[in-house]
C-alpha positions as CSV (number, residue, x, y, z in Angstrom):
1,M,-4.7,3.7,31.9
2,K,-3.6,6.0,29.0
3,V,-0.3,5.1,27.3
4,L,1.9,7.0,24.9
5,V,4.4,5.0,22.9
6,L,7.3,6.9,21.2
7,G,8.7,5.6,17.9
8,S,7.7,4.5,14.4
9,G,9.4,1.1,13.7
10,G,8.6,-2.5,13.9
11,R,9.6,-2.6,17.6
12,E,7.1,0.2,18.4
13,H,4.3,-1.6,16.4
14,A,5.0,-4.7,18.5
15,L,4.9,-2.7,21.7
16,V,1.6,-1.0,20.7
17,W,0.1,-4.4,19.7
18,K,1.0,-6.0,23.0
19,L,0.0,-3.0,25.2
20,A,-3.3,-2.9,23.4
21,Q,-4.1,-6.4,24.7
22,S,-3.9,-5.1,28.3
23,P,-7.3,-4.8,30.0
24,S,-5.9,-1.8,32.0
25,V,-5.1,0.2,28.9
26,S,-8.0,2.4,27.8
27,R,-6.3,4.7,25.3
28,L,-3.1,4.4,23.2
29,W,-1.1,7.0,21.2
30,C,2.0,6.4,19.1
31,A,4.3,9.3,18.1
32,P,4.7,9.2,15.2
33,G,3.7,5.6,14.6
34,N,3.2,3.9,11.2
35,A,0.4,2.4,9.2
36,G,0.4,-0.7,11.4
37,T,0.1,1.1,14.7
38,A,-2.9,3.1,13.3
39,M,-4.7,-0.2,12.6
40,E,-4.6,-1.5,16.2
41,H,-7.3,-1.0,18.9
42,A,-7.0,-1.1,22.7
43,A,-9.0,-3.7,24.6
44,S,-11.5,-0.9,25.4
45,G,-12.2,-0.7,21.6
46,A,-10.6,2.7,21.2
47,P,-8.4,2.9,18.1
48,V,-4.7,3.7,18.5
49,V,-4.1,7.2,17.4
50,N,-0.9,8.2,15.6
51,V,0.5,11.5,16.7
52,P,2.4,13.4,14.0
53,V,5.4,14.3,16.2
54,A,8.9,12.8,15.7
55,S,10.1,10.6,18.6
56,D,13.1,12.9,19.2
57,D,11.1,16.2,19.1
58,I,11.1,16.4,22.9
59,P,9.5,19.8,23.3
60,A,6.6,18.8,21.1
61,L,6.2,15.5,22.9
62,L,6.1,17.2,26.2
63,E,3.5,19.6,25.0
64,F,1.3,16.7,23.8
65,A,1.9,14.8,27.1
66,R,1.0,17.9,29.2
67,R,-2.2,18.2,27.2
68,E,-3.3,14.6,27.1
69,K,-1.8,13.4,30.4
70,P,-0.8,9.8,29.7
71,D,-0.4,7.6,32.7
72,L,2.7,6.0,31.2
73,T,5.0,6.9,28.3
74,V,7.0,4.1,26.7
75,V,10.1,5.0,24.8
76,G,11.0,2.6,21.9
77,P,14.0,3.9,20.0
78,D,17.6,4.7,21.1
79,N,17.9,8.3,19.9
80,P,15.3,9.9,22.2
81,L,16.8,8.0,25.2
82,A,20.3,9.4,24.3
83,L,18.8,12.9,24.0
84,G,17.3,12.7,27.5
85,V,13.6,12.3,26.8
86,V,13.1,10.3,30.0
87,D,14.8,12.9,32.2
88,R,12.6,15.7,30.6
89,F,9.4,13.7,31.2
90,M,10.3,12.9,34.8
91,E,11.2,16.5,35.5
92,A,7.6,17.3,34.3
93,G,6.2,14.8,36.9
94,M,5.3,12.1,34.4
95,V,5.8,8.3,34.6
96,V,8.0,7.2,31.7
97,W,9.6,3.8,30.9
98,G,13.1,3.7,29.6
99,P,16.6,4.5,30.9
100,N,17.5,8.1,31.7
101,Q,20.2,9.9,29.7
102,R,23.1,8.8,31.9
103,A,22.0,5.1,31.9
104,A,21.4,5.3,28.1
105,Q,25.1,5.8,27.7
106,F,25.4,2.0,27.7
107,E,24.2,2.3,24.1
108,S,24.9,5.8,23.1
109,S,28.6,5.5,23.8
110,K,30.4,2.2,23.0
111,A,33.5,3.7,24.7
112,F,31.5,4.2,27.9
113,S,30.3,0.6,27.8
114,Q,33.8,-0.8,27.0
115,D,35.3,1.1,29.9
116,F,32.5,0.2,32.3
117,M,32.8,-3.5,31.4
118,E,36.6,-3.4,32.0
119,R,36.1,-1.6,35.3
120,H,33.6,-4.1,36.7
121,G,34.9,-7.4,35.4
122,I,32.1,-8.0,32.9
123,P,33.4,-10.5,30.3
124,T,34.0,-8.7,27.0
125,A,36.5,-8.6,24.1
126,R,39.9,-6.9,24.4
127,G,39.4,-3.4,23.1
128,G,40.5,0.2,23.0
129,T,39.0,3.6,22.4
130,F,40.6,6.0,20.0
131,S,40.0,9.5,18.6
132,D,43.2,9.5,16.4
133,A,43.7,7.3,13.4
134,A,47.3,6.5,14.1
135,G,46.6,5.0,17.6
136,A,43.7,3.0,16.3
137,I,45.6,1.6,13.4
138,A,48.5,0.6,15.7
139,F,46.1,-1.3,17.9
140,C,44.5,-2.9,14.8
141,R,47.9,-4.1,13.8
142,E,48.5,-5.4,17.3
143,L,45.4,-7.6,16.8
144,G,46.6,-8.8,13.5
145,G,43.8,-6.9,11.7
146,R,41.2,-9.3,13.1
147,C,39.0,-6.8,14.8
148,A,35.6,-5.0,14.9
149,V,35.9,-1.3,14.3
150,K,32.9,0.5,15.9
151,A,31.6,4.1,15.8
152,D,31.3,5.3,19.4
153,G,27.9,6.9,19.0
154,L,24.5,5.8,17.6
155,A,24.5,4.8,14.0
156,L,21.2,3.0,13.4
157,G,22.7,-0.4,14.2
158,K,25.1,-0.1,11.3
159,G,28.2,1.5,12.7
160,V,30.3,-1.7,13.0
161,L,32.8,-2.9,10.5
162,L,34.2,-6.4,10.9
163,C,37.8,-6.9,9.6
164,H,39.9,-10.0,9.0
165,D,43.2,-8.4,8.0
166,V,45.3,-5.3,8.6
167,S,44.4,-3.6,5.3
168,A,40.7,-4.0,5.9
169,A,41.1,-2.7,9.5
170,E,43.0,0.3,8.3
171,A,40.3,1.1,5.7
172,A,37.6,0.7,8.4
173,V,39.4,3.2,10.7
174,Q,39.7,5.7,7.8
175,E,36.0,5.2,6.8
176,I,34.6,5.8,10.3
177,L,37.1,8.1,12.0
178,V,38.5,10.1,9.2
179,Q,35.9,10.1,6.4
180,R,33.0,10.1,9.0
181,T,30.8,7.7,7.1
182,F,28.5,7.6,10.2
183,G,28.8,11.4,10.9
184,G,29.4,12.6,14.5
185,A,28.9,9.0,15.8
186,G,32.4,8.3,14.5
187,S,34.2,11.1,16.2
188,R,35.6,8.3,18.4
189,I,35.9,4.7,17.7
190,V,36.2,1.5,19.7
191,V,38.4,-1.3,18.3
192,Q,37.7,-4.8,19.7
193,E,39.4,-8.1,19.0
194,L,37.3,-10.2,16.7
195,L,35.7,-13.0,18.7
196,V,34.8,-16.4,17.3
197,G,31.7,-18.3,18.4
198,M,27.9,-18.2,18.2
199,E,26.3,-14.8,18.6
200,I,23.1,-14.4,20.5
201,S,20.9,-11.6,21.9
202,L,20.1,-11.3,25.6
203,H,17.5,-9.0,27.0
204,A,16.7,-8.2,30.6
205,L,13.9,-6.0,32.1
206,C,15.4,-3.8,34.8
207,D,14.0,-1.5,37.5
208,G,17.2,0.0,39.0
209,K,17.8,-3.0,41.3
210,E,16.4,-6.1,39.7
211,A,16.9,-7.6,36.2
212,L,14.5,-10.2,34.8
213,L,16.3,-12.2,32.1
214,F,14.5,-13.1,28.9
215,P,15.1,-16.3,26.8
216,T,17.8,-16.1,24.1
217,A,17.2,-14.8,20.6
218,Q,19.4,-14.6,17.5
219,D,19.4,-11.7,15.2
220,H,20.6,-11.8,11.5
221,K,22.5,-8.5,10.9
222,R,23.9,-9.0,7.5
223,A,21.7,-8.1,4.5
224,L,22.2,-11.4,2.6
225,D,21.9,-15.1,3.2
226,G,24.7,-16.9,4.9
227,D,25.7,-13.8,6.8
228,H,27.0,-12.0,3.7
229,G,26.5,-8.4,2.6
230,L,26.4,-5.2,4.4
231,N,25.5,-4.7,8.1
232,T,21.9,-3.8,8.7
233,G,19.6,-2.9,11.6
234,G,18.5,-6.6,11.5
235,M,17.0,-8.8,8.8
236,G,15.2,-11.2,11.0
237,T,15.3,-13.1,14.3
238,Y,13.9,-16.0,16.3
239,C,13.4,-17.0,19.9
240,P,14.4,-19.1,21.8
241,T,17.8,-20.4,20.4
242,P,19.0,-23.9,21.0
243,F,22.5,-22.9,22.0
244,L,22.0,-22.6,25.8
245,S,20.1,-24.8,28.2
246,E,18.0,-23.2,30.9
247,A,20.9,-23.7,33.3
248,G,23.3,-22.4,30.8
249,L,21.2,-19.3,30.2
250,H,21.0,-18.7,33.9
251,D,24.8,-19.0,34.2
252,V,25.5,-16.7,31.3
253,G,23.0,-14.2,32.5
254,R,24.4,-14.1,35.9
255,A,28.0,-13.8,34.7
256,I,27.0,-10.6,32.8
257,L,24.1,-9.2,34.9
258,D,25.5,-9.6,38.4
259,P,28.7,-7.5,37.9
260,W,26.7,-5.1,35.7
261,I,24.1,-4.5,38.5
262,A,26.9,-4.2,41.1
263,G,28.7,-1.7,38.8
264,C,25.6,0.4,38.3
265,A,25.0,0.5,42.1
266,K,28.6,1.5,42.7
267,E,28.5,4.3,40.1
268,G,25.0,5.5,41.0
269,I,23.5,4.6,37.6
270,D,19.7,4.0,37.9
271,F,18.8,1.9,34.9
272,R,15.1,1.3,34.4
273,G,14.2,-0.2,31.1
274,I,15.6,-3.0,28.8
275,L,19.2,-3.9,28.9
276,Y,20.1,-5.7,25.7
277,P,23.6,-7.2,25.5
278,G,24.8,-8.7,22.3
279,V,26.8,-11.8,23.4
280,M,29.3,-14.1,21.7
281,L,29.4,-17.6,23.1
282,T,33.2,-18.4,22.7
283,A,35.2,-21.4,23.7
284,S,36.4,-19.4,26.7
285,G,32.9,-18.5,27.8
286,P,30.4,-15.7,27.1
287,R,31.7,-12.3,26.0
288,V,29.6,-9.1,25.7
289,L,30.1,-7.5,22.3
290,E,28.1,-4.4,23.1
291,F,25.2,-3.1,25.2
292,N,21.9,-1.7,23.9
293,A,19.5,0.2,26.2
294,R,16.1,-0.7,24.5
295,F,14.4,-3.6,22.9
296,G,16.0,-4.9,19.8
297,D,14.3,-4.6,16.5
298,P,13.3,-7.2,15.4
299,E,13.9,-9.0,18.7
300,A,11.0,-7.2,20.2
301,Q,8.6,-8.7,17.7
302,V,9.5,-12.3,18.6
303,Y,9.7,-11.7,22.4
304,L,6.3,-9.9,22.5
305,A,4.7,-12.6,20.4
306,R,5.7,-15.1,23.1
307,L,5.2,-13.0,26.2
308,E,2.2,-14.1,28.3
309,D,2.4,-11.4,30.9
310,D,0.5,-8.1,30.8
311,L,3.1,-5.8,29.2
312,A,1.6,-2.6,30.6
313,G,1.9,-3.9,34.2
314,L,5.5,-5.0,33.6
315,L,6.6,-1.7,32.1
316,L,4.9,0.3,34.9
317,A,6.6,-1.9,37.5
318,S,9.9,-1.5,35.8
319,A,9.6,2.3,35.7
320,Q,8.5,2.5,39.3
321,G,11.1,0.1,40.7
322,R,8.7,-2.7,41.6
323,L,10.0,-5.8,39.8
324,A,11.1,-7.7,42.9
325,G,9.4,-11.1,43.2
326,R,8.1,-11.1,39.6
327,K,8.7,-13.8,37.1
328,L,8.2,-13.7,33.3
329,R,5.9,-16.2,31.6
330,W,6.4,-17.3,28.0
331,K,4.2,-19.2,25.6
332,P,5.5,-22.6,24.6
333,G,7.0,-22.9,21.1
334,P,9.3,-20.5,19.2
335,A,8.6,-17.4,17.2
336,V,10.3,-16.3,14.0
337,C,10.4,-12.9,12.4
338,V,11.5,-12.3,8.8
339,V,12.1,-8.7,7.8
340,M,10.9,-7.6,4.3
341,A,13.1,-4.7,3.2
342,S,13.0,-2.2,0.4
343,A,15.2,-2.4,-2.6
344,G,18.6,-0.8,-1.9
345,Y,18.5,-1.4,1.9
346,P,20.7,-0.8,3.9
347,G,21.4,2.1,1.5
348,S,18.8,4.5,0.3
349,S,15.4,3.0,-0.5
350,P,12.4,4.2,-2.5
351,K,9.2,5.3,-0.6
352,G,5.6,5.4,-1.5
353,L,5.3,1.9,-3.2
354,P,2.0,0.2,-2.6
355,I,2.0,-3.0,-0.4
356,D,-0.4,-5.8,-1.3
357,G,-1.3,-9.1,0.4
358,L,-1.3,-7.8,4.0
359,D,-4.9,-8.9,4.6
360,A,-4.2,-12.4,3.3
361,A,-1.2,-12.7,5.6
362,A,-3.2,-11.5,8.6
363,R,-5.7,-14.3,8.1
364,M,-3.0,-17.0,8.4
365,P,-3.0,-18.8,11.8
366,G,-0.1,-17.9,14.1
367,V,1.0,-15.0,11.9
368,K,1.3,-11.3,12.9
369,V,2.8,-8.7,10.4
370,F,4.5,-5.9,12.3
371,H,4.9,-2.7,10.3
372,G,8.2,-0.8,10.3
373,G,8.8,1.5,7.4
374,T,5.2,2.0,6.3
375,A,2.6,4.8,5.9
376,L,-1.0,5.2,4.8
377,R,-1.7,7.1,1.6
378,D,-5.3,7.5,0.6
379,G,-6.2,4.3,2.5
380,Q,-3.4,2.3,0.9
381,V,-0.4,1.0,2.9
382,V,2.8,2.1,1.2
383,T,6.5,1.7,1.9
384,N,8.2,4.5,3.9
385,G,11.6,3.2,4.9
386,G,14.3,0.5,4.6
387,R,13.0,-2.2,6.8
388,V,9.3,-2.3,5.8
389,L,7.7,-5.3,7.6
390,G,8.5,-7.8,10.2
391,V,6.6,-10.9,9.3
392,T,6.3,-12.8,12.6
393,A,4.9,-16.3,13.3
394,T,4.7,-18.7,16.2
395,G,4.6,-22.4,15.9
396,T,4.9,-25.7,17.7
397,D,8.6,-26.0,16.8
398,M,11.2,-24.0,14.9
399,A,10.4,-25.6,11.5
400,D,6.6,-24.9,12.0
401,A,7.1,-21.3,13.0
402,R,9.6,-20.7,10.2
403,A,7.4,-22.3,7.6
404,K,4.4,-20.1,8.6
405,A,6.5,-16.9,8.5
406,Y,7.9,-17.6,5.0
407,E,4.4,-18.6,3.8
408,A,3.2,-15.2,4.8
409,V,6.2,-13.5,3.3
410,R,5.3,-15.1,-0.1
411,V,1.8,-13.6,-0.2
412,I,3.0,-10.0,0.6
413,R,4.1,-8.0,-2.4
414,F,5.7,-4.6,-3.1
415,E,8.1,-3.6,-5.8
416,G,11.8,-4.5,-5.0
417,A,11.0,-6.4,-1.8
418,Q,14.0,-8.3,-0.5
419,W,14.4,-10.7,2.4
420,R,16.8,-13.3,3.7
421,T,15.7,-16.9,3.2
422,D,17.7,-18.4,6.0
423,I,16.3,-16.9,9.2
424,G,16.4,-19.6,11.9
425,S,18.6,-22.0,9.8
426,K,21.3,-22.2,12.5
427,A,18.7,-23.4,15.0
428,L,17.5,-26.1,12.5
429,A,21.1,-27.2,11.9
430,V,21.4,-27.9,15.6
431,G,18.3,-30.0,15.5
């Protein structure tokens, strides 16, 4: 089977790495890929080939696919999904994994998701959608200023401002809706009450009818230790979390997924891909903060490090509506991913800085370094973005996996490298 993966981040490197292990995959391309994807090899021995086409350049991607005829195209990032890459590939008679443009609205429009959840009784925060600042500010005041102000559209995982008083909420509305800090993504905003509890990530593999629930993970969105600093695309994660038992996970999953599946059926939404709800475990029960329509990054890194199943077979079954009767198998023991970011992230970051120590980290047992913002320059791996590497490790328990990940982080060097030192600390605190 020939497989084309779209994207260039850590999530896509993890997808390529796992797909390359499948005995059914003979050739792999990644468009545009990164330095890490270019170092992988399929089980057949064929090297993964990076294709110099942006993941949202749909005409160029279609031209490549018509020429090379991949048996399966796997879409990693959110933007191509929102632009309708799945629809275009399907119209061309190709098998493609990921939700179509209508289904991708669960991520591309927070207003759509909020309204859908309210229509179908999916537990979520009290919220409202606004395109005028006066109405949004009035609702913020009604909530006492304790709210999350969110850009409606895609904003690289950064379009959410958390507020604890009225003045901060008013400033957030002005920043997103009036000043357009996040561009067109902020032409509408969603304001939600600020929920209190433990936040976790859920993932479910869907085929239009079935949804296979993953174990829980926990992302670390803020740039600095202790959940301080600016919001980012994710500074690290681990899986599983200790905050839900197997029975608890099943109950929470069903409370969210059952009405979601029923709602999709009622509204004629054919969702095939990954549904990724961010969930707050509150004293009143689970509440969905938002939906994403693809693997999280860096959640994909820890999930795929633990997944025992053949990923190519799973994604093909998802795309073709054949998940009924399947169960997911996971390796015992947790996985931890620590993101190493460039200086300045989540703001502008320097590029082209050499990265050393990758070979030493790769030799460490249980460690896999996934590349995000990297490129190859004259045979040297260099930085090429904000989140540079996702240093991932598996272990016998959380303390072991965490220690391995941080040991690998310490041997990797590039100028201005920054990372959080507390990834997984909430799990250790639970014991």
